[in-house]
C-alpha positions as CSV (number, residue, x, y, z in Angstrom):
1,M,58.1,-22.9,-27.1
2,D,57.2,-24.1,-24.1
3,V,57.6,-27.8,-22.2
4,Q,54.3,-29.3,-23.7
5,D,55.5,-28.2,-27.5
6,L,58.8,-29.5,-26.6
7,L,57.5,-32.8,-25.1
8,E,55.1,-33.0,-28.5
9,H,58.3,-32.4,-30.7
10,I,60.5,-35.0,-29.4
11,T,57.8,-37.4,-29.3
12,A,57.0,-37.2,-33.2
13,T,60.7,-37.1,-34.2
14,V,61.1,-40.7,-32.5
15,R,58.0,-41.8,-33.8
16,E,59.0,-40.3,-37.5
17,A,62.5,-42.1,-37.2
18,K,63.6,-45.2,-39.7
19,A,63.0,-48.2,-38.1
20,M,65.9,-50.7,-37.7
21,P,64.8,-53.6,-39.7
22,M,64.1,-56.9,-37.5
23,S,64.3,-54.4,-34.3
24,A,62.3,-52.1,-32.2
25,S,65.5,-49.8,-32.5
26,C,65.1,-46.8,-34.8
27,L,67.2,-44.1,-36.1
28,V,66.9,-40.5,-35.2
29,N,69.4,-37.1,-35.4
30,R,71.2,-37.4,-32.4
31,A,72.3,-33.5,-32.3
32,E,68.4,-32.5,-33.0
33,L,67.0,-34.7,-30.1
34,L,70.1,-33.5,-27.9
35,E,69.2,-30.1,-28.6
36,D,65.5,-30.2,-28.1
37,L,66.2,-32.0,-24.6
38,D,68.5,-29.2,-23.3
39,R,65.4,-27.0,-24.1
40,L,63.4,-28.8,-22.7
41,R,65.7,-29.1,-19.5
42,A,66.1,-25.6,-19.7
43,A,62.4,-24.8,-19.9
44,L,61.4,-27.3,-17.0
45,P,63.1,-25.3,-14.3
46,A,60.8,-22.6,-15.0
47,D,57.8,-24.3,-15.1
48,L,58.5,-26.3,-12.1
49,D,59.7,-23.4,-9.9
50,H,56.3,-21.9,-11.0
51,A,54.5,-25.0,-9.9
52,D,56.2,-25.3,-6.8
53,A,55.5,-21.7,-6.2
54,L,51.7,-22.5,-6.9
55,L,52.1,-25.4,-4.5
56,S,53.4,-23.5,-1.9
57,D,51.0,-20.6,-2.7
58,R,48.0,-23.0,-2.8
59,A,48.0,-23.2,1.2
60,A,47.7,-19.1,1.2
61,I,45.3,-19.3,-1.4
62,V,42.8,-22.0,0.4
63,A,43.3,-20.2,3.6
64,S,42.4,-16.9,1.6
65,G,39.4,-19.0,-0.3
66,E,38.1,-20.3,3.1
67,A,38.1,-16.7,4.7
68,Q,35.9,-15.4,2.1
69,A,33.7,-18.2,2.3
70,H,33.1,-17.5,5.9
71,D,32.9,-13.9,5.4
72,L,30.7,-14.6,2.7
73,L,28.2,-17.0,5.2
74,R,28.5,-14.2,7.6
75,A,27.1,-11.6,5.7
76,A,24.6,-13.9,4.6
77,H,23.7,-14.8,8.1
78,A,23.1,-10.5,8.7
79,E,21.4,-10.3,5.8
80,R,19.0,-13.1,7.0
81,E,18.7,-11.5,10.3
82,Q,17.9,-8.3,8.8
83,L,15.4,-9.8,6.5
84,L,13.9,-11.4,9.5
85,E,13.8,-8.4,11.1
86,Q,12.2,-6.6,8.6
87,T,9.7,-9.3,8.2
88,E,8.7,-8.9,11.8
89,V,8.6,-5.1,11.6
90,L,6.0,-5.4,8.8
91,V,4.2,-7.7,10.2
92,A,4.1,-5.4,13.3
93,A,3.1,-2.5,10.8
94,R,0.5,-4.3,9.1
95,E,-1.2,-5.6,12.6
96,R,-0.8,-2.0,14.2
97,A,-2.5,-0.6,10.8
98,A,-5.3,-3.2,10.9
99,R,-5.7,-2.0,14.3
100,V,-6.0,1.5,13.4
101,V,-8.4,1.2,10.4
102,E,-10.6,-0.7,13.3
103,D,-10.1,2.0,15.6
104,A,-11.1,4.4,12.9
105,R,-14.3,2.7,11.9
106,A,-15.4,2.0,15.3
107,E,-14.7,6.0,16.1
108,A,-16.7,6.6,12.8
109,G,-19.7,4.6,14.0
110,R,-19.9,6.4,17.3
111,L,-19.5,9.7,15.8
112,L,-22.6,8.7,13.4
113,S,-24.4,7.5,16.2
114,D,-24.0,10.5,18.1
115,A,-24.8,12.9,15.5
116,D,-27.9,10.8,14.5
117,D,-28.8,10.7,18.4
118,Y,-28.0,15.0,18.4
119,V,-30.0,15.7,14.8
120,D,-32.9,13.8,17.0
121,R,-32.9,15.7,19.8
122,K,-33.0,18.5,17.7
123,L,-35.7,17.6,15.5
124,G,-37.7,16.4,18.9
125,E,-37.5,20.1,20.2
126,F,-38.5,21.2,16.9
127,E,-41.2,19.2,17.0
128,V,-42.4,20.3,20.5
129,V,-42.4,24.0,19.7
130,L,-44.2,23.2,16.4
131,G,-46.9,21.4,18.6
132,Q,-46.9,24.4,20.5
133,L,-47.0,26.8,18.1
134,A,-49.9,24.8,16.5
135,A,-51.7,25.0,19.9
136,Q,-51.1,28.7,19.8
137,V,-52.5,29.1,16.2
138,G,-55.4,27.1,17.0
139,N,-55.9,29.1,20.3
140,G,-55.7,32.4,18.4
141,R,-57.9,30.8,15.7
142,E,-60.4,29.9,18.4
143,R,-60.5,33.5,19.8
144,L,-60.7,35.2,16.3
145,A,-63.7,32.9,15.7
146,A,-65.3,33.6,19.3
147,R,-64.5,37.8,18.6
148,R,-66.2,37.1,15.0
149,E,-69.2,35.9,16.6
150,A,-69.4,38.5,19.0
151,D,-69.1,40.9,16.5
152,L,-71.5,39.6,14.3
153,A,-73.9,39.3,17.5
154,R,-73.5,42.5,18.4
155,L,-74.0,43.9,14.8
156,G,-77.4,41.8,14.4
157,V,-75.8,39.7,11.6
158,A,-75.9,36.0,11.7
159,E,-72.9,34.1,10.5
160,D,-74.5,32.3,7.5
161,D,-76.8,35.4,6.5
162,D,-75.0,36.7,2.8
163,A,-77.5,39.5,3.0
164,P,-76.0,42.9,2.8
165,L,-75.9,44.9,6.0
166,A,-78.1,47.8,6.4
167,H,-76.0,51.1,6.0
168,D,-74.5,51.7,9.0
169,P,-71.3,54.5,8.9
170,A,-69.9,52.4,12.2
171,T,-69.8,49.2,9.9
172,E,-69.0,50.6,6.8
173,D,-65.3,49.8,7.0
174,L,-65.6,46.4,8.4
175,G,-67.9,45.0,5.5
176,P,-64.7,43.4,3.6
177,A,-63.0,41.9,6.7
178,L,-66.3,40.4,7.5
179,D,-66.7,39.3,3.6
180,A,-63.1,37.5,4.2
181,A,-64.3,36.0,7.7
182,R,-67.0,34.5,6.4
183,H,-65.3,32.7,3.2
184,A,-62.2,31.9,5.6
185,H,-64.9,29.5,7.3
């Protein structure tokens, strides 16, 4: 039995004891009550020693708790600083990423503009070449028309004359070419 149980047992014994008439006294079994008190006396030193040990250890336990609390606070401050640094790094990284994206967009715009300028220059050059080629084709057609007129005049044929030519062996091979030339113009 521990100290609490013994105290409860002694208290119950006294309450249940027979009361003396006309008095606040009661009758208890002396041997049983003395035996319970001896057991209580024997149990108390162990509990008191344990309580004294706890009280003496109290200072060490409080100091240990305070040290742990300081360690936790130090760790929390360090973690807070680390999180703040990570936040600053994250903000800096986001700003850097935004600058990179902006620079890439500007570069893409510049490249597109350069490509458009290059294509426009090449198309302009091609236009000039085509103009020259068209002029050469026009000159060639004019020379062909002049030569045709000269050939027809030499042969004595009018250009709008659809009448067959007199049989001339020298112009016999020119017949289909002359017909084609008449219909082309």
